[in-house]
C-alpha positions in Angstrom: -85.2 61.9 -79.8 -85.8 65.2 -78.1 -88.4 65.8 -75.5 -88.4 69.4 -75.4 -91.9 69.4 -76.3 -93.4 66.8 -74.2 -95.7 68.0 -71.1 -96.2 65.2 -68.5 -99.1 65.0 -66.4 -98.9 62.6 -63.2 -102.3 61.5 -62.1 -102.3 61.6 -58.6 -105.2 59.2 -57.9 -108.6 59.0 -55.6 -109.0 58.3 -52.1 -106.6 55.7 -51.8 -109.2 53.5 -49.7 -106.9 50.2 -50.5 -103.9 51.9 -49.0 -106.0 53.1 -45.7 -105.0 53.9 -43.1 -101.7 55.2 -44.8 -104.3 57.6 -46.8 -106.0 58.4 -44.1 -103.9 62.0 -43.8 -102.4 62.0 -46.9 -102.7 61.3 -50.6 -101.6 57.9 -52.1 -98.4 59.7 -54.0 -97.5 61.5 -50.9 -97.0 58.1 -48.7 -93.6 57.6 -47.9 -91.2 54.4 -49.6 -88.3 52.8 -48.8 -87.5 54.9 -45.8 -86.5 58.4 -47.5 -88.8 58.7 -50.5 -92.3 59.1 -51.2 -94.1 57.4 -54.2 -94.6 60.4 -56.2 -90.7 60.8 -56.3 -90.6 58.0 -58.8 -92.4 59.5 -61.7 -91.2 62.7 -60.9 -87.4 61.5 -61.0 -88.4 59.2 -64.3 -89.3 62.7 -65.9 -86.2 64.7 -64.9 -83.6 61.4 -65.8 -85.3 61.4 -69.1 -85.5 65.3 -69.9 -88.7 65.9 -69.7 -89.2 69.0 -67.3 -92.9 70.5 -67.6 -94.5 68.0 -65.2 -98.2 68.9 -63.7 -99.1 66.9 -61.2 -102.8 66.6 -60.8 -104.5 65.9 -57.0 -107.4 66.1 -55.5 -107.7 64.4 -52.1 -105.4 65.0 -48.8 -103.0 66.8 -50.7 -101.4 69.2 -48.5 -98.4 67.2 -47.7 -97.9 66.2 -51.2 -97.9 70.2 -52.1 -95.7 70.5 -49.1 -93.2 67.8 -50.8 -93.0 69.1 -54.1 -92.8 72.4 -53.4 -89.5 71.8 -51.2 -88.0 69.2 -53.8 -88.6 70.2 -57.1 -87.1 73.4 -58.0 -85.6 74.0 -61.4 -83.1 76.7 -61.8 -84.6 79.8 -64.3 -83.1 79.0 -67.6 -84.2 75.6 -68.2 -87.9 76.6 -68.5 -88.5 73.5 -66.5 -91.0 73.0 -63.7 -93.4 70.9 -61.3 -96.6 72.2 -60.5 -99.9 71.3 -58.6 -103.1 71.3 -60.4 -105.7 70.7 -57.4 -109.5 70.0 -58.1 -110.9 73.3 -57.8 -114.4 75.3 -59.1 -113.9 77.7 -62.0 -116.6 79.0 -64.6 -116.5 75.9 -66.8 -116.2 72.9 -63.8 -118.0 73.0 -60.7 -117.3 69.1 -59.5 -114.5 67.4 -57.9 -112.7 65.0 -60.9 -114.4 62.3 -62.1 -112.3 60.2 -63.3 -108.5 60.2 -64.6 -109.4 61.5 -68.0 -111.9 64.1 -66.3 -109.1 65.4 -64.2 -107.2 66.1 -67.5 -110.3 67.6 -69.4 -110.7 70.0 -66.3 -107.4 71.1 -66.9 -107.2 71.4 -71.0 -106.4 74.6 -71.2 -102.6 73.6 -70.1 -102.6 71.1 -73.0 -103.2 74.0 -75.4 -100.1 75.8 -75.0 -98.6 76.5 -78.6 -95.3 74.5 -77.9 -96.7 71.2 -76.7 -96.8 68.6 -79.2 -96.9 65.3 -76.9 -98.4 64.5 -73.6 -97.2 62.1 -71.2 -99.8 60.7 -69.0 -98.3 59.1 -65.7 -99.6 57.1 -62.4 -98.4 58.8 -59.2 -98.4 55.3 -57.3 -96.1 52.9 -59.1 -92.2 51.8 -58.6 -90.2 51.4 -61.6 -87.5 53.1 -63.6 -87.9 54.4 -67.4 -86.5 56.7 -69.9 -89.4 58.2 -71.6 -87.3 59.4 -74.4 -87.1 55.9 -75.4 -91.1 55.8 -75.4 -90.7 58.9 -77.3 -88.5 57.4 -80.0 -91.2 54.0 -80.4 -93.7 56.7 -80.7 -92.3 58.7 -83.7 -90.9 55.5 -85.5 -94.5 54.3 -86.0 -96.0 57.6 -86.3 -98.6 57.0 -83.9 -100.7 59.1 -82.3 -100.9 57.1 -78.8 -98.0 54.6 -77.6 -98.7 53.1 -74.4 -95.9 51.3 -72.6 -96.7 47.4 -71.8 -95.1 44.4 -69.8 -95.1 41.0 -70.4 -96.6 39.0 -67.9 -97.5 35.5 -67.0 -101.1 34.3 -67.3 -101.5 34.1 -63.5 -101.1 37.5 -63.4 -103.5 38.8 -66.1 -106.8 38.7 -64.0 -105.7 41.9 -62.0 -104.2 43.5 -65.2 -105.3 45.3 -68.7 -104.1 43.3 -71.6 -103.5 44.3 -75.2 -103.6 42.0 -78.3 -100.8 43.5 -80.8 -100.1 43.1 -84.5 -96.8 42.1 -86.1 -96.1 45.6 -86.3 -96.9 46.2 -82.6 -100.0 48.0 -83.3 -102.5 47.6 -80.6 -105.5 45.7 -81.9 -107.3 44.8 -78.7 -107.7 45.4 -74.7 -109.6 43.6 -72.5 -109.7 44.5 -68.8 -108.9 41.8 -66.5 -109.6 38.7 -68.5 -110.7 35.7 -66.4 -111.2 32.9 -68.8 -108.9 30.7 -70.8 -111.0 31.9 -73.9 -110.6 35.4 -73.0 -106.9 35.2 -72.6 -106.6 33.4 -76.0 -108.0 36.5 -77.2 -105.7 38.7 -76.5 -102.3 36.3 -76.3 -99.3 37.7 -77.6 -96.7 35.2 -79.5 -93.6 34.5 -77.3 -91.7 34.9 -80.4 -93.1 38.7 -80.9 -91.8 39.3 -77.3 -88.4 38.0 -77.8 -88.1 39.8 -81.5 -88.2 43.1 -79.3 -85.0 41.8 -77.4 -87.2 40.6 -74.0 -86.9 37.1 -73.1 -90.4 35.7 -73.1 -89.7 33.4 -70.3 -93.0 31.9 -70.8 -95.0 35.4 -70.7 -97.1 35.5 -73.0 -99.7 38.4 -72.4 -98.9 42.2 -72.7 -100.2 44.4 -70.1 -100.8 47.8 -69.7 -98.4 50.0 -67.3 -101.1 52.9 -67.6 -98.2 55.0 -69.1 -99.6 57.0 -72.1 -97.8 59.3 -74.8 -100.2 61.0 -76.9 -100.0 63.9 -79.5 -101.5 66.3 -78.1 -104.1 67.3 -80.7 -105.0 63.6 -80.6 -105.8 63.9 -76.7 -107.6 66.9 -77.5 -109.9 65.3 -79.7 -110.5 62.4 -77.5 -111.1 64.6 -74.3 -113.2 67.0 -76.2 -115.5 64.9 -78.5 -116.4 62.4 -75.4 -117.5 62.6 -71.9 -114.9 59.6 -70.9 -114.2 59.7 -67.3 -111.2 57.2 -67.3 -108.0 56.4 -69.6 -107.9 52.9 -69.2 -111.5 51.8 -69.4 -112.7 54.5 -71.5 -110.3 56.6 -73.2 -107.4 54.1 -74.3 -109.9 51.6 -75.8 -111.5 54.4 -77.9 -108.5 55.3 -79.3 -107.5 51.7 -80.2 -110.8 51.8 -82.4 -110.0 55.2 -84.0 -106.4 56.0 -83.7 -103.0 54.7 -84.7 -102.0 52.9 -81.3 -98.4 51.2 -80.8 -96.8 49.4 -77.9 -93.8 50.2 -76.2 -92.5 47.2 -75.0 -90.7 47.4 -71.4 -89.2 44.7 -69.3 -87.7 45.7 -65.8 -89.0 46.2 -62.6 -92.8 47.3 -62.2 -95.1 47.3 -59.2 -98.1 49.1 -59.1 -98.4 50.2 -55.6 -102.4 50.1 -54.7 -102.9 47.9 -51.9 -101.4 47.7 -48.3 -99.9 44.0 -49.2 -98.6 45.5 -52.2 -96.9 48.2 -50.6 -95.7 46.1 -47.7 -94.1 43.6 -50.2 -92.8 46.3 -52.2 -90.9 47.7 -49.1 -89.8 44.6 -48.1 -88.3 43.6 -51.3 -86.3 46.7 -51.5 -84.7 45.7 -48.3 -83.9 42.6 -49.3 -80.3 41.2 -50.2 -80.7 41.1 -53.9 -83.7 44.0 -54.4 -85.4 43.7 -57.7 -85.1 47.4 -58.1 -81.6 49.1 -57.1 -82.3 52.5 -55.9 -78.7 53.3 -56.3 -78.1 54.1 -60.0 -76.0 56.6 -60.8 -77.2 57.5 -64.1 -81.1 57.3 -63.1 -81.3 58.5 -59.1 -84.7 58.7 -57.1 -84.6 62.0 -55.8 -86.5 63.5 -53.2 -86.2 66.2 -50.0 -83.0 66.8 -48.6 -83.6 67.0 -45.1 -80.1 67.7 -43.9 -79.9 65.4 -40.9 -77.0 63.7 -39.2 -76.1 60.1 -39.8 -77.8 57.4 -37.8 -76.5 56.5 -34.7 -76.5 52.5 -34.3 -75.0 51.3 -30.5 -74.5 47.8 -30.7 -77.8 46.8 -32.6 -77.5 43.9 -34.9 -78.9 45.0 -38.4 -79.4 43.0 -41.6 -80.8 43.0 -44.8 -82.6 46.0 -43.6 -82.3 50.1 -45.1 -82.0 52.8 -42.6 -82.7 56.0 -43.3 -80.8 59.5 -42.0 -81.5 60.7 -38.5 -82.1 57.4 -36.7 -81.2 56.7 -33.1 -80.9 52.9 -32.7 -80.4 51.4 -29.0 -78.4 48.8 -27.8 -79.2 45.2 -28.3 -81.6 45.8 -30.8 -82.7 43.6 -34.0 -83.6 44.5 -37.0 -83.9 42.1 -39.9 -85.6 42.7 -43.4 -86.8 45.7 -42.4 -87.5 49.3 -43.5 -86.5 52.0 -40.9 -87.6 55.5 -42.0 -86.4 59.0 -40.9 -85.7 60.0 -37.6 -86.3 56.8 -35.8 -86.1 56.1 -32.4 -85.3 52.4 -31.2 -85.1 51.7 -27.9 -82.9 49.0 -26.5 -83.6 45.1 -26.9 -86.4 46.1 -29.7 -86.7 43.3 -32.5 -88.3 44.5 -35.8 -88.4 42.0 -38.4 -90.1 42.2 -41.8 -91.6 45.4 -41.0 -91.8 49.0 -42.4 -91.5 51.7 -40.0 -92.0 55.3 -41.7 -90.5 57.2 -39.1 -90.9 60.7 -37.5 -91.4 64.4 -38.9 -89.4 65.4 -36.0 -87.5 65.2 -33.2 -89.1 65.2 -29.4 -87.3 68.0 -27.1 -86.2 66.7 -23.7 -88.7 69.2 -22.2 -91.6 67.7 -24.3 -90.4 64.2 -23.4 -90.5 65.1 -19.2 -94.0 66.6 -19.8 -95.5 64.0 -22.0 -94.4 61.4 -19.9 -96.2 63.0 -16.6 -99.3 62.6 -18.5 -98.4 58.8 -19.0 -97.5 59.3 -22.9 -94.3 57.3 -23.8 -91.4 59.2 -26.2 -92.3 59.2 -29.8 -90.5 56.1 -30.9 -90.2 52.7 -30.0 -89.8 51.7 -26.4 -87.3 49.2 -25.0 -88.0 45.6 -25.2 -91.0 45.9 -27.7 -91.2 43.3 -30.7 -92.5 44.5 -34.2 -93.0 41.5 -36.8 -95.0 41.9 -40.3 -96.0 45.3 -39.2 -95.8 48.7 -40.5 -95.7 51.4 -38.2 -96.9 54.9 -39.7 -95.2 58.1 -38.5 -95.1 60.0 -35.4 -96.1 57.2 -33.1 -95.5 56.6 -29.5 -95.2 53.1 -28.6 -94.2 51.9 -25.2 -92.1 49.6 -23.3 -92.2 45.7 -23.6 -95.4 45.8 -26.4 -96.1 43.5 -28.9 -96.9 44.6 -32.8 -97.8 41.4 -34.5 -100.5 39.9 -36.3 -100.4 36.7 -33.9 -104.0 35.5 -34.7 -103.7 35.4 -38.7 -106.1 38.1 -38.8 -106.8 39.2 -42.7 -108.7 42.4 -41.7 -109.9 44.0 -38.2 -111.6 47.0 -37.7 -109.9 50.1 -37.3 -108.8 51.8 -34.4 -106.6 54.8 -33.4 -103.7 52.2 -32.1 -103.8 48.9 -34.3 -105.5 47.6 -37.2 -105.0 44.8 -39.9 -105.3 44.9 -43.5 -104.7 42.4 -45.9 -103.3 40.5 -43.2 -100.6 43.3 -42.1 -100.7 44.9 -38.9 -100.8 48.5 -38.7 -100.1 51.0 -36.0 -101.5 54.3 -37.7 -100.2 58.1 -37.6 -99.8 59.6 -34.0 -101.1 56.7 -32.5 -100.0 56.2 -28.9 -99.3 52.7 -27.8 -99.2 52.0 -23.8 -96.4 50.4 -22.1 -97.1 46.1 -22.5 -99.6 46.4 -25.0 -100.5 43.5 -27.2 -103.2 42.3 -29.5 -106.1 41.0 -27.7 -107.7 38.4 -29.5 -111.2 40.0 -29.4 -109.8 43.0 -31.7 -110.7 40.2 -34.0 -114.6 40.0 -33.0 -117.4 41.5 -35.2 
């Protein structure tokens, strides 16, 4: 099934408050992932691997680094007609405000959908990790002569309370939708027969609910109709339920790894899962790679360190005696001697610090960029370009779930975080008083 007339819109998300402080200086799709990627690389790679080459990314908050990454990474040859372009919120003669939601963001850019050679519009989220061939979704869409097709994944009951659950008939047409069902009665209203799930070639394995993945394929004219005749602001809560009532909406079942990276805890766990010995999502798939920017960095140098079940990115220098277990090490990391890093995500650095700058900063009492000798980091996220001194301890020893934000150390969802550009002096460790108030 040809995807040449499919236009993809990747939604860049809102303020990203649940991923703060990682979103203090960048948008959600620009947050680093698995050492060398950014989250936006996932939906864009899925598009490219599926043959969808006309892509707009809709952004609004802290989008400079995202724009830079896309501009440097996604360049198509002049004969393909492909592009990845940014549509940032802007004032026009027709619109004077910020995007008010996912549907409003698309509505404010509706002229890009009205090009005569566009037949289908693919709506994607910019903060999910999965691998999907959208040509298969288009085939489902065409086979059912659907107006709208939504990707859905079977889930167990315990996961349903945080997702939108669909009810489908025997043909796969979506008959109902319930956002975050909480009670047994609500679950029974949208339950899908395990036999139906298995008839689609998917092992039910106790799963009897089909959850929306937030991936939509619209007939272009249907989408224009829904956007121009309503003032709905959100796809999941308003546009999609309205489409179920008035249009032919079908389900495209999916049964692979899928993670919505919406919180610090989910982001943290997703990275650790990728670093494990048997990762649920394989980055190395020659038929469907995850693309990112080529940075032309040297190989990582490892001097007598012990590394187990970890991802180590390019351009790192890891000192003698260091121990790294079940962790992700980002680009250009400088890790000192006898450092211990366990169950942690180190985002790396944007630059190498020149020798003369190290000398000048040391004279000012600043540690070099990187992680100093003898430091212990466990269960933490270390953002980019931090200066961590020697013999520090970046561990949530006191079991805090949340503590107040600071320029040095914070805790969100139980995960210790050192924010971007932070300076942690020699010998520092979390004071019990940080958790007070």
